[in-house]
KOLNUKOL-125725 format. One record per residue (C-alpha): x, y, z; residue in one letter. Coordinates in steps of 0.001 Angstrom, whole numbers, padded with zeros to 6 digits, always signed. Example, Ala and Ser with C-alpha at 12.3 -4.5 7.8 and 13.67 -1.06 7.14 Angstrom:
residues 2
+012300-004500+007800A/+013670-001060+007140S/
END
This chain:
residues 886
-009868-030358-031721M/-010511-026967-030100S/-010172-026985-026333L/-011768-023547-025839K/-014549-023666-023275L/-017930-022427-024448S/-019915-020245-022055T/-022693-022317-020396P/-026342-021446-021017T/-027188-022583-017488H/-025313-023249-014240F/-026460-026453-012483P/-024368-025635-009400A/-026562-022606-008617F/-028741-023637-005647P/-032010-022314-007105F/-033367-020960-010355K/-031326-017816-011041P/-032852-014491-012013Y/-031986-013273-015485D/-029511-010710-014152I/-027771-013420-012090Q/-027494-015653-015163L/-026147-012728-017200D/-023542-011955-014534L/-022402-015595-014298M/-022053-015862-018064R/-020046-012626-018154Q/-017688-013823-015403V/-017222-017254-017002F/-016399-015806-020438S/-014058-013174-018929A/-012043-015883-017141I/-011948-018136-020206E/-010903-015269-022504D/-008198-014132-020030K/-009711-010685-019600K/-009815-008033-016924V/-013466-007486-016032A/-015261-004772-014061I/-018629-006060-012855M/-021339-004013-011157E/-024114-005937-009458S/-026285-004078-006918P/-026297-005234-003319T/-029054-007751-002721G/-028799-009375-006153T/-026816-012442-005038G/-023525-011081-006351K/-021227-013233-004177T/-023100-016453-004952L/-023035-015650-008683S/-019285-014911-008632L/-018535-018169-006816L/-020789-020255-009039C/-019393-018841-012299A/-015721-019053-011303S/-015947-022541-009773L/-017947-023801-012755T/-015139-022539-014979W/-012615-024287-012712L/-014604-027513-013001Q/-014613-027290-016813H/-010926-026293-016806E/-010022-029450-014841R/-011874-031578-017361E/-010123-029768-020216R/-006719-030217-018579A/-007424-033927-018015R/-008511-034356-021643T/-005420-032529-022888G/-003188-034618-020637Q/-004642-037882-021933L/-004434-036773-025560E/-000806-035783-025142S/-000067-039203-023615E/-001677-040922-026573G/-000148-038599-029119G/+003326-039437-027929G/+002913-043164-028699S/+003567-044703-032116H/+001533-047691-033075G/-001911-048936-034006T/-005160-047433-032701D/-005676-050153-030069W/-002214-049480-028617V/-002961-045751-028346L/-006348-046475-026769A/-004753-048811-024228Q/-002101-046225-023363T/-004745-043549-022814I/-006930-045894-020753E/-004009-046909-018562R/-003107-043269-017916R/-006758-042433-017183R/-006939-045189-014555R/-003709-043966-012998Q/-005041-040379-012722L/-008299-041655-011218E/-006325-043680-008690A/-004344-040587-007730E/-007600-038669-007256D/-009017-041475-005144L/-005906-041671-003004E/-006044-037931-002393Y/-009743-038155-001509A/-008998-040937+000978E/-006298-038814+002565R/-008676-035878+003075L/-011396-038219+004347A/-008934-039477+006942A/-008139-035869+007847A/-011862-035120+008329R/-012126-038105+010616K/-009123-036981+012687R/-010526-033447+012866E/-013840-034763+014189A/-011986-036757+016848Q/-009904-033738+017868L/-012991-031533+018116R/-014716-034171+020225K/-011754-034323+022584L/-011528-030534+022736A/-015241-030119+023489H/-015682-029340+027136G/-011948-029543+027755H/-010671-026581+029748V/-007451-025293+028240R/-004951-024474+030957K/-002082-022135+030460K/+001207-024045+030412P/+003242-023724+033578R/+006321-021709+032860L/+009383-023674+033876S/+012567-021740+034372P/+014851-022105+031386E/+018443-022998+032122V/+020725-021265+029697E/+024382-022088+029185V/+026300-018821+029557P/+028158-017752+026441L/+031134-015497+026227D/+030639-012158+024533D/+032128-013344+021257G/+029792-016336+020914E/+026817-014382+022202D/+027310-011490+019785D/+027837-013703+016732A/+024067-014150+016413M/+023747-010415+015691F/+026066-010462+012669L/+024265-009930+009345P/+023334-012958+007270D/+026186-013580+004860S/+025747-013007+001159Q/+027646-014787-001584D/+031266-013761-001711G/+031624-012046+001622D/+032047-012763+005307G/+033378-016101+006442E/+032668-017675+003022Q/+034578-015072+001006S/+037423-017455+000148N/+035308-020561-000517I/+034957-021627-004160S/+031537-021286-005865P/+031340-025086-006330A/+031792-025707-002610V/+029274-022970-001773L/+026723-024606-004070A/+027310-027979-002401L/+026934-026399+001060M/+023652-024775+000082R/+022407-028092-001300K/+023238-029898+001933L/+021761-027131+004076Q/+018610-027117+001958G/+018008-030779+002732S/+017138-029875+006330T/+014104-027843+005268S/+010573-029246+005156W/+010765-032089+002630P/+007590-031383+000678E/+008138-027642+000214S/+009700-028055-003221E/+007783-030980-004723K/+004338-030252-003278E/+001723-030526-006061P/-000132-027393-007071S/-003274-026721-009091C/-005203-023973-010842T/-006920-021874-008213K/-009184-018913-007633I/-008000-016161-005302Y/-011075-014504-003843Y/-010289-011257-002007A/-012523-008949-000029S/-011995-006138+002436R/-012653-007805+005793T/-012667-011284+007306H/-016363-010953+008163S/-017059-010485+004444Q/-014906-013528+003641L/-016803-015560+006247A/-019981-014628+004354Q/-018341-015921+001158V/-017861-019313+002843L/-021510-019232+003910H/-022516-018719+000263E/-020113-021464-000848L/-022015-023979+001276E/-025131-023348-000839K/-023478-024305-004138L/-023988-027759-005615K/-020579-027827-007263I/-018678-031084-007714K/-014977-030435-008198L/-013511-033474-006468N/-014368-037071-005713I/-015104-038060-002143A/-015143-041200-000020V/-017487-041658+002953P/-014895-042850+005438S/-011171-043135+005720A/-009831-046548+004769P/-006713-047649+006514S/-003594-047584+004432F/+000025-047641+005499P/+001068-044302+004057S/-000748-041307+002610A/+002150-040847+000260R/+002716-044390-001021R/+004026-044605-004600P/+001533-045474-007289L/+002030-048529-009482D/-000057-048119-012614A/+000249-051813-013472S/-001593-052728-010271R/-004429-050209-010641V/-007785-051942-010857E/-009918-051205-013888K/-012979-050407-011793R/-013975-046802-012679P/-014020-044298-009861V/-017615-043307-010696E/-018840-046639-009344S/-017285-045871-005981L/-019156-042578-005789E/-022489-044044-006866S/-022453-046324-003825E/-022338-043284-001564N/-024450-040683-003322E/-025652-039253-000030D/-022094-038447+001073D/-021147-035208-000668T/-018574-034158+001918M/-015353-033354+000112G/-016789-032956-003388T/-016662-029164-003175G/-013561-027060-003738P/-010538-027409-001468R/-010607-024005+000210A/-008296-022173+002586V/-008746-018843+004369S/-005664-016730+004995L/-005261-014417+007950G/-002634-012610+009977S/-000622-013888+012935R/-002726-011685+015200K/-005864-013583+014176Q/-004403-017093+014067L/-001684-017241+016740C/-002462-019890+019390I/+000619-019181+021523N/-000994-017585+024585E/+002344-016625+026152R/+003379-014781+023011L/+000052-012944+022674K/+000222-011723+026260E/+003423-009810+025561R/+002998-006155+024746A/+004240-005094+021330G/+004344-006363+017779D/+003126-009980+017563L/+004509-010394+014028D/+007971-009360+015164E/+007857-011558+018273A/+006815-014559+016138C/+009623-013970+013635R/+012139-013887+016487Q/+010896-017256+017791M/+011258-018850+014342L/+015026-018671+014632G/+015138-020069+018164E/+015901-023626+019202K/+014925-025865+022092G/+012581-024428+024679K/+012792-020957+023179K/+011178-022219+019961R/+007386-021878+019622C/+005915-025165+020918P/+003094-025023+018337H/+005393-024907+015304L/+006625-028442+014474P/+010292-028938+013727S/+011534-030693+010597V/+011446-034008+012465E/+007755-033452+013304E/+006758-032560+009750E/+003838-035029+009874A/+002019-032786+012387R/+002056-029836+010001M/+001007-031946+007009L/-001832-033436+009041D/-003110-029947+009910L/-002756-028940+006246R/-004976-031855+005204D/-007569-030999+007864Q/-007684-027424+006567I/-008208-028610+002983L/-010728-031323+003914A/-013550-028889+004717T/-013845-025122+004136P/-013021-023118+007268K/-013157-019474+008204D/-010587-017762+010442I/-012381-018778+013647E/-012534-022423+012520D/-008816-022367+011683L/-007994-021018+015128Y/-010070-023704+016846Q/-008679-026634+014843I/-005158-025280+015374G/-005763-025285+019120Q/-007227-028793+019012A/-004256-030100+016986A/-001764-028031+019012D/-000245-026902+015699T/+000089-023354+014377C/-002870-022577+012055P/-001055-019548+010592Y/+001689-021707+009083F/-000765-024559+008500G/-002913-022377+006251S/+000200-021271+004359R/+001095-024910+003720R/-002401-025509+002328A/-002151-022861-000414I/-000472-024971-003163P/-003161-027681-003069Q/-006125-025349-002495A/-008560-024619-005324Q/-010139-021597-003642L/-008068-019175-001552V/-009915-016553+000494L/-007834-013604+001632L/-008163-009927+002597P/-007079-007167+000210Y/-003724-006422+001796N/-002411-009994+001484L/-003213-010030-002232L/-002184-006506-003208L/+001174-006243-001408Q/+004045-007980-003175K/+005906-008563+000104T/+002833-010276+001602A/+002399-012493-001460R/+006053-013511-001357E/+005910-014231+002389A/+002875-016499+001896L/+004296-018156-001213G/+001438-016923-003400I/+002151-017202-007132D/-000562-015566-009246L/+000823-016797-012574T/-002099-018012-014739D/-004458-018008-011749Q/-007877-016348-011428V/-008212-013309-009154V/-011623-012069-007989I/-011756-008877-005920I/-015142-008350-004300D/-016258-005027-002808E/-013862-003518-005348A/-015224+000009-004933H/-012575+000269-002177N/-009751-000990-004368L/-008199+002318-005477I/-008190+003857-001997S/-006786+000598-000576T/-003956+000509-003126L/-003007+004092-002319L/-003138+003572+001455S/-001020+000398+001255L/+001597+002342-000711S/+001707+005253+001740A/+004581+005202+004260T/+005070+007325+007373R/+008437+007915+009027L/+008281+010077+012174P/+011531+011868+013031L/+011686+010091+016411R/+011627+006707+014623T/+014358+007913+012275L/+016426+009103+015257S/+015959+005746+017013A/+017151+003921+013891A/+020253+006148+013709R/+021000+005587+017397H/+020658+001797+017127Q/+022838+001700+014019L/+025489+003756+015822S/+025533+001352+018814I/+025748-001614+016458Y/+028640-000215+014396L/+030619+000707+017514S/+030610-002986+018496R/+030818-004813+015166F/+032708-002451+012854R/+035864-004579+012959N/+033965-007869+012579R/+032012-006905+009463L/+033165-007890+005999S/+034018-005160+003517T/+030703-005565+001695V/+028623-005323+004874H/+030640-002382+006120G/+030166-000538+002815L/+026386-001075+002786H/+025995+000058+006401L/+028143+003136+005727K/+025834+004085+002834R/+022799+003496+005039L/+024334+005726+007727T/+024838+008505+005162N/+021176+008346+004095V/+019884+008363+007688L/+022130+011263+008702E/+021199+013301+005626G/+017472+012679+006165L/+017676+013514+009878S/+019601+016730+009256K/+017162+017909+006593Y/+014164+017142+008853A/+015740+019005+011792E/+016610+022007+009610D/+013089+022031+008213W/+011571+022040+011715R/+013791+024935+012771E/+012762+026856+009656A/+009084+026492+010619Q/+009748+027996+014056A/+011483+031097+012684K/+009395+034255+012163P/+008361+034787+008567A/+008857+038074+006722E/+005538+039404+008008D/+006671+038822+011588G/+004357+035892+012228K/+005574+032498+013308V/+004982+029744+010749K/+002816+026880+011788G/+000931+028604+014604R/-002402+028468+012758A/-001787+024866+011767G/+001051+022578+010743P/+003125+023821+007821E/+003562+021344+005013V/+006210+020912+002327E/+005644+018606-000647V/+008545+017521-002868I/+009417+014664-005223T/+011670+011795-004157S/+014315+013065-006603G/+014261+016516-005022E/+014571+014965-001574L/+017700+013009-002518M/+019410+016145-003863T/+018728+017915-000551R/+020256+015195+001637L/+023813+016263+000931G/+026643+015007-001247R/+027238+011781+000719K/+023639+010579+000453A/+022849+011880-003026E/+024940+009269-004846G/+023621+006273-002868V/+021727+003640-004863N/+018539+003138-002819L/+017674-000106-004614L/+020941-001650-003408E/+020303-000447+000143I/+016783-001891+000110E/+018004-005241-001254K/+020742-005387+001388Y/+018317-004653+004250L/+015936-007344+003021R/+018486-010092+002398E/+020773-009526+005400S/+017883-009164+007899K/+020105-006567+009518I/+017222-004437+010871A/+016148-007140+013336R/+019737-007899+014322K/+020594-004239+014965I/+017446-003789+017049S/+018096-007017+018983G/+021662-006036+019833Y/+020593-002539+020918S/+017980-003976+023282V/+020590-006362+024710K/+023006-003500+025410E/+020267-001439+027030L/+019343-004416+029227E/+022926-004551+030463K/+022812-000842+031260A/+019439-001183+033046A/+020847-003697+035534G/+018164-004737+038019Q/+015875-001715+037469D/+012465-003398+037012T/+010831-000326+035438V/+013524-000013+032783K/+013504-003750+032156L/+009716-003718+031638A/+010093-000924+029083K/+012843-002859+027325L/+010683-005991+027213A/+008044-004003+025327R/+010697-002482+023087L/+012056-005935+022205A/+008682-006948+020734N/+008037-003789+018715T/+008806-003390+015046T/+012484-002413+014613P/+012845+001269+013654P/+014949+000253+010646L/+011919-001594+009227H/+010088+001746+008968A/+013204+003184+007332V/+013298+000217+004939E/+009643+000765+003947S/+010357+004434+003312F/+013418+003617+001185I/+011381+001108-000860V/+008780+003817-001491A/+011449+006275-002637L/+012642+003818-005306T/+009361+004257-007249A/+009212+006620-010210S/+009802+010185-009003S/+006629+011422-010708D/+004449+008650-009211D/+004842+009827-005622G/+005409+012768-003318R/+007298+013203-000058V/+005554+015369+002531T/+007170+017024+005563F/+004675+018160+008190S/+004482+019018+011884L/+002312+016606+013879V/+002005+017496+017575D/+005199+019524+017332G/+007224+016672+015830S/+008286+016259+012211V/+006598+013495+010254E/+007922+012445+006853I/+005349+010758+004633K/+005594+009180+001217Y/+002324+009322-000716Q/+001965+007184-003827H/-000135+008889-006494L/-000562+006094-009037N/-002721+003173-007801P/-001949+001199-010980A/+001767+000785-010192T/+001514-002162-007799H/-001779-003531-009135F/-000169-003925-012558Q/+001900-006792-011123E/-001334-008641-010288V/-002875-007964-013710V/+000250-009044-015604D/+000652-012314-013688A/-002944-013524-013388A/-004899-015294-016094R/-007938-013122-015388S/-008825-010409-012883V/-012468-009718-011976V/-013352-006573-010038L/-016875-006771-008631A/-018934-004465-006465G/-022438-003273-005772G/-021561+000249-006913T/-018627+000426-009310M/-019989+003571-011007S/-018524+005637-012475P/-016631+002807-014190M/-014633+005254-016302S/-012853+006300-013092D/-011718+002712-012405V/-010557+002283-016004V/-008631+005574-016092N/-006897+005042-012752Q/-006081+001323-012976L/-006175+000223-016602F/-005204+003217-018745S/-002331+001226-020293S/-004288-002033-020703L/-005188-002970-024317P/-008894-002313-024856S/-009477-005850-026177E/-008433-007284-022794R/-010855-005120-020771L/-014567-005765-020398T/-017219-004063-018263T/-020707-005168-017249F/-023423-003522-015192S/-026566-005465-014430C/-029892-004132-013269G/-031538-004700-009909H/-033634-007732-009053I/-036445-005563-007678I/-039288-004406-009942P/-039096-000718-010890T/-042201-000041-008786S/-040224-000888-005613N/-037881+002107-005901L/-038789+005788-006086Q/-035818+008072-006850T/-036267+011830-006556L/-033936+014767-007090V/-035062+017610-004799L/-034018+020978-006255K/-036108+023319-004077K/-037305+023480-000501G/-040784+024348+000888P/-040016+028091+000606R/-039091+027783-003054G/-035372+028509-002712G/-032767+026423-004566E/-031042+023862-002392L/-027240+023964-002714T/-025268+022498+000177F/-021821+023720-000840K/-019180+023843+001890F/-019306+027655+002123Q/-023108+027628+002586Q/-023469+024845+005125R/-023498+027295+008023G/-026356+029337+006541D/-029217+029513+009090D/-031974+029721+006486S/-030612+026702+004573L/-030368+024646+007787I/-033899+025647+008764A/-035110+024698+005271E/-033493+021257+005592L/-035200+020725+008944G/-038584+021573+007439Q/-037957+019194+004513I/-037213+016297+006852L/-040185+017146+009073L/-042480+016938+006038N/-040926+013645+005000F/-041567+012112+008439T/-045297+012578+007831N/-045294+010186+004859V/-042318+007842+005357V/-043149+004735+007424P/-040614+002815+009517G/-036996+003930+009377G/-035584+006960+007594M/-031804+007243+007077V/-030382+010691+006315V/-026789+010896+005045F/-025008+014246+005494V/-021589+015271+004072P/-019548+015331+007301S/-019535+014972+011074Y/-018931+018729+011290G/-022129+019487+009385F/-024041+016961+011508L/-022892+018756+014673D/-023908+022150+013225V/-027453+021153+012232I/-027994+019319+015522T/-027057+022413+017567E/-029125+024789+015397R/-032186+022549+015499W/-031903+022169+019260K/-031934+025935+019610A/-034831+026460+017185S/-036976+023581+018472G/-036848+021694+015159M/-035107+018691+016726L/-037945+018394+019235E/-040486+018442+016386K/-038598+015727+014525L/-038373+013637+017704S/-042130+013864+018126A/-042562+012184+014727K/-039673+009706+014804K/-037098+009012+017502K/-033825+010607+016368V/-030460+008804+016379F/-027058+009995+015158S/-024012+008067+013969E/-021317+008191+016684P/-017704+008992+015817Q/-016480+006226+018124E/-016560+002841+016357S/-017315+000924+019553K/-020576+002873+020012Q/-021972+002108+016535V/-023414-001300+017381E/-025382+000041+020354A/-026865+002891+018273V/-027922+000487+015511L/-029448-001902+018041R/-031509+000873+019650D/-032527+002238+016221Y/-033774-001185+015077A/-035566-001795+018387A/-037381+001547+018127E/-038648+000726+014623I/-039800-002728+015725K/-041569-001328+018799D/-043288+001328+016683S/-044610-001233+014212S/-045662-003772+016870D/-047297-001407+019356S/-050867-000347+018709V/-050399+002624+021045Q/-047372+004003+019163A/-049410+006036+016700K/-047892+009377+017573Q/-044349+008352+016615R/-043845+006275+013475R/-040458+004587+013414G/-037075+006258+013773A/-034779+008739+012059L/-031049+007994+011782L/-028487+010620+010794F/-025351+009144+009235A/-022248+010497+007487V/-021342+009711+003879V/-018108+007700+003763G/-018188+006867+007480A/-019021+003655+009317K/-022712+003352+008402L/-022302+004138+004709S/-021027+000699+003684E/-021137-002885+004827G/-024415-002505+006737L/-027865-003666+005679N/-030775-001290+006282F/-033254-003864+005058T/-037065-003567+004947D/-038431-001221+007654D/-034926-000183+008738L/-034821+002166+005721A/-038009+002935+003834R/-036318+006146+002736A/-032661+007041+002196V/-031981+010770+001919I/-028632+012112+000696I/-028024+015749+001651V/-025532+017619-000539G/-022471+016358-002365L/-019643+015224-000043P/-016666+016695-001886F/-013316+016188-000189A/-011345+019091+001292N/-009474+020817-001544L/-007082+022262+001014G/-005531+018826+001545S/-001996+018707+000075P/-002403+014984-000661E/-005607+015558-002646L/-004091+018457-004595R/-001085+016321-005530E/-003312+013492-006744R/-005373+015869-008871M/-002228+017438-010334N/-000810+013980-011037Y/-003809+012702-013044V/-003905+015994-014962T/-000216+015624-015895R/-000805+012002-016859L/-003725+012988-019075E/-001644+015659-020810Q/+001121+013130-021535R/-001392+010663-022962Q/-002960+013357-025141L/+000461+014348-026440A/+001348+010744-027286S/-002035+010019-028871G/-002912+007362-026257A/-006068+009290-025314R/-008541+011163-027494K/-008739+014933-027178A/-011593+016221-025029K/-014264+018688-026022T/-014211+022189-024575S/-017073+021329-022201S/-015252+018335-020685T/-013440+018919-017410K/-009780+018075-016912D/-008703+014780-015319A/-008049+016367-011916G/-011564+017788-011647T/-012966+014504-012963E/-011133+012620-010212L/-012451+015062-007607Y/-016054+014504-008751E/-015633+010743-009008N/-014320+010473-005433M/-017432+012288-004275C/-019834+010166-006327M/-018182+006911-005251N/-019014+007827-001649A/-022585+008827-002573V/-023164+005567-004461N/-022050+003530-001460Q/-024594+005275+000747S/-027320+004756-001858I/-026711+001004-001777G/-027742+000695+001881R/-031512+000574+001247A/-032524-002184-001178I/-031251-005521+000127R/-033476-008216-001451H/-036067-008765-004190R/-039080-007933-002030G/-037557-004802-000475D/-038795-001305-001348W/-037707+002240-000499A/-037533+005828-001690A/-034253+007587-002462L/-034177+011376-002258V/-031146+013381-003414L/-031351+016784-001739V/-029278+019258-003788D/-030000+020966-007091C/-026610+019814-008432R/-027969+016243-008663Y/-030170+017486-011519A/-027063+018003-013662S/-026769+015299-016361P/-023033+015104-015588R/-023634+014209-011932I/-026604+011923-012609R/-024512+010067-015187G/-022219+008958-012352K/-025014+007353-010339L/-025526+003550-010568P/-027092+002442-013854K/-030024+000747-012104W/-031167+004173-010835L/-031573+005670-014316E/-035076+004302-014930V/-037742+006118-012954G/-035607+008963-011542T/-037729+012111-011246V/-036160+015581-011100V/-038732+017629-009181T/-039130+021322-009942E/-040905+022107-006669S/-041144+020728-003159F/-044871+020136-003651G/-044159+017843-006595Q/-041695+015873-004494A/-044226+015380-001675M/-046862+014334-004213K/-044561+011687-005714E/-043560+010353-002278L/-047168+010239-001081G/-048246+008269-004165R/-045344+005805-003761F/-046055+005018-000099Y/-049838+004787-000647R/-049257+002170-003353E/-046959+000194-001048K/-049451+000389+001803K/-052191-000858-000480A/
END
């Protein structure tokens, strides 16, 4: 019997009749997961992408559970020898036992829902008072006992255990392990879907969509029956033969708990309920980690000890009982007086749907800290157009010289006190670390002095701007001197991680400085802040980890920032760390509203993936073609070609031409008009020129003009005023002179993604020019050189087909794709639902090139008109808006 799941023809869990493109997308996602493929899915914003992804993946999970149950029962029966009735009885007995386990689990979660409701009721209207701080009485320790806590964690074969036999060490570890949380090792797990997006607000929207689904993954009971223990052992011989379906049929109206067990993951900053800890200045993560090792009153009161394990398990069950976003987790954690950060971590093994931001999924250290194991699990990354840039930014590491100097100073203080108390192994590792830090500091200091010296032409380097040096990690190691060159960085990194020495060195340094400060309140306040900041050696550790990557996959940059040297490691290959996710997971689905050009995603992330494991899909838009008018504007009113290249953006005639174009558009475009320009600098230039020429006043007479602010905190106010102006213009009979509003925004900035300019907020979206990145950036040049070198190696090995003479090299292709990714995001702001309509105008003759147009979203291909004159463009726009008005 084949256990392969066939792709459904319909999806009953979908809350309403799906459009054809939604059904196509769900079928594609389902088959990709079942066939263990990596899929790139493009579904325009407003097409119900999130709901379709959830429905398809959870439907697969539902079928997978049934398949696993069938396989489990067949294996039970297949292992018995006897007549058919014996096999049937064995299978039936096992089926009843599994149903009883499901029922018991459902009862446990029902009880958790009941307790949560009671806690929320008690918390409602209850004023939370800050706990009164009682003075802590500490028993004074002598220096030897006090300093012992700062010694590095011992590794096998060194320190105090160096002369203990391996058998005794194993027994000690076994006994010590028994004091940990009892369920951590034997906690049941299940197949799950990891759903990642960029922000927690986007993940909260995912939960909102989840509520709409009519998916039935689990059984549920209406109320919590009383039973002595949630973890009582099952006795299959005493299981009643009554099928579990009959229990559910009695309570058909109660669907609570039938959906997926879901958990949202967040950071300590978002979930910490320890008010005293949050009030301290500094690094909350570091302060929390310090409290984990404390005992008695110094321990966090919201983190249960081993003896109070039931509190943590109770919170875990409440988290799994009903889906919760980050705000819900925080509130239930407060009500239960139990840490929701660690509670959500405990819920991961039993969760069926895990919602988490990009960084927690993509960073190996974050996955390990949370206990996330992606083996044979399903990974869905929504808003995946940001994935490549996110991978590169997560891999980048900065190490300012002052941080490096602080790490050296702290290490020196530490060694002066503990040198004679360290084992040989610890002493050797710290000596090697000292050599690396000294070599790196000396090279950075020498490099800074070299920048200050007059060059051969008599000028001083760096006066016009910071000088930059870019080298490989291999070149850096050879320049650090003989002592550092032979050090194995992988061993150093492993030692820092396992010994936790960075925190201990920093803690001891702060203690010594506190002694020196005496009763000076100012110094003590500074030290209190220093104690809660990330230890300098952690930044050093991150930099060392980065240097261990392949020398060709990254570059080390030395630059002057505000007169101080900054060392930066830039990773050039986004596939390096993502490959770990792809290799471990059963299936990976990348989804976004604008994934075009998809070839860019494939080349950068999946160049080494077998073609049979990769699938791509791009669906059309849900709107009829008559609801979108796309124009390429090659010429302005005066007949000149429009080319907004960087060198020409200051041209007075071109700026005046753009002003006249927009003024003409305001005569035909109703409601809101959003104009995206390449940069804030260009926005400032055109605003000043139009003020001087009077064009801005003319535009303001037609539509009230707004501009995107550079300060994030001002964005909401601008959007609110923009929307209010459009509403007032449409509601007021007297507002005939000014029709709507005009909003200038910047491609790739805050308004270009994540915001909905629905209906009258954007009846026209105008993209001015092509927002190419600055070629003068050393980081960009290195990335372009890297992909070109990679392409040449693949051509030489036969892994990639040779290009035609007209095809550009990989570096230029990357440069264009970065630009078009940003353009496509801005394009997606206009159409937000099936009944929406808008015009899209691309103002630059370069958009007429088939090469550039081929990188626009596929749903724009039909109906795009390349206008040969400005008059033709106005004619097309006039016809479009007259039809919509009619």
